[in-house]
C-alpha positions as CSV (number, residue, x, y, z in Angstrom):
1,M,0.0,0.0,0.0
2,N,1.4,3.4,-0.9
3,L,1.0,6.5,1.2
4,E,-1.9,7.9,-0.8
5,E,-3.9,4.7,-0.5
6,A,-3.2,4.6,3.2
7,K,-4.3,8.2,3.6
8,H,-7.5,7.4,1.8
9,H,-8.3,4.5,4.1
10,L,-7.2,6.3,7.2
11,N,-9.4,9.3,6.3
12,N,-12.3,7.0,5.9
13,Y,-11.5,5.6,9.3
14,V,-11.6,9.1,10.8
15,L,-14.4,10.7,8.9
16,K,-16.7,7.7,8.3
17,R,-15.7,5.3,11.1
18,Q,-14.9,2.6,8.5
19,A,-12.7,-0.2,9.7
20,P,-9.4,-0.3,8.0
21,G,-7.7,-3.5,6.8
22,D,-5.5,-5.6,8.9
23,F,-2.3,-3.7,8.1
24,L,-3.6,-0.3,8.9
25,R,-5.6,-1.5,11.9
26,A,-2.3,-2.9,13.3
27,M,-0.6,0.4,12.6
28,L,-3.4,2.3,14.4
29,E,-3.2,-0.2,17.3
30,N,0.6,0.5,17.7
31,D,1.2,-3.2,16.8
32,L,4.4,-3.1,14.8
33,F,4.8,-6.9,14.5
34,G,1.1,-7.2,13.5
35,A,1.6,-4.5,10.9
36,L,4.7,-6.3,9.5
37,R,2.8,-9.6,9.5
38,H,0.0,-8.1,7.3
39,A,2.1,-5.8,5.2
40,D,2.7,-6.4,1.5
41,P,6.1,-5.2,0.1
42,S,4.7,-1.8,-0.8
43,S,3.3,-1.4,2.8
44,K,6.7,-2.3,4.3
45,E,8.4,0.2,2.0
46,N,6.0,3.0,3.2
47,L,5.6,1.9,6.8
48,V,7.6,4.9,8.2
49,A,5.7,7.4,6.1
50,I,2.3,5.9,7.1
51,A,3.4,5.9,10.8
52,Q,4.3,9.6,10.4
53,Y,0.9,10.4,8.9
54,I,-0.9,8.6,11.7
55,W,1.2,10.5,14.3
56,N,0.8,13.9,12.7
57,E,-2.7,13.8,11.2
58,I,-4.9,11.3,13.1
59,P,-6.5,12.5,16.3
60,A,-4.6,10.9,19.2
61,N,-7.7,9.8,21.0
62,I,-8.7,7.4,18.2
63,W,-5.5,5.4,17.8
64,G,-2.8,3.9,19.9
65,S,-4.4,0.7,21.3
66,R,-6.9,-2.0,20.3
67,L,-9.4,-0.7,22.8
68,R,-9.3,2.8,21.4
69,I,-9.9,1.5,17.9
70,Q,-12.8,-0.7,19.0
71,E,-14.4,2.1,21.0
72,Y,-14.1,4.5,18.1
73,L,-15.5,2.0,15.5
74,H,-18.3,0.8,17.8
75,P,-19.3,3.7,20.2
76,V,-21.6,2.8,23.1
77,E,-24.5,5.1,23.2
78,T,-25.7,6.0,26.7
79,P,-29.4,6.7,27.3
80,A,-30.3,10.3,27.7
81,S,-31.3,11.2,31.2
């Protein structure tokens, strides 16, 4: 995956709450070994640039752990009081 493709999928994650594929999900979860396991050669080549994009452009409260990703993709609605 090149950087432009990654940006497209990451922007869909942020704006539309669309789950990314395994590689980008692992990147968002801060799972380097998982990202490498799911990366194709192009993704491996662009891993640093994609990580920099996540760090600089994706809001910090919606990446960094599996739980944050899960909570963002599947928010729990609380009943109004």
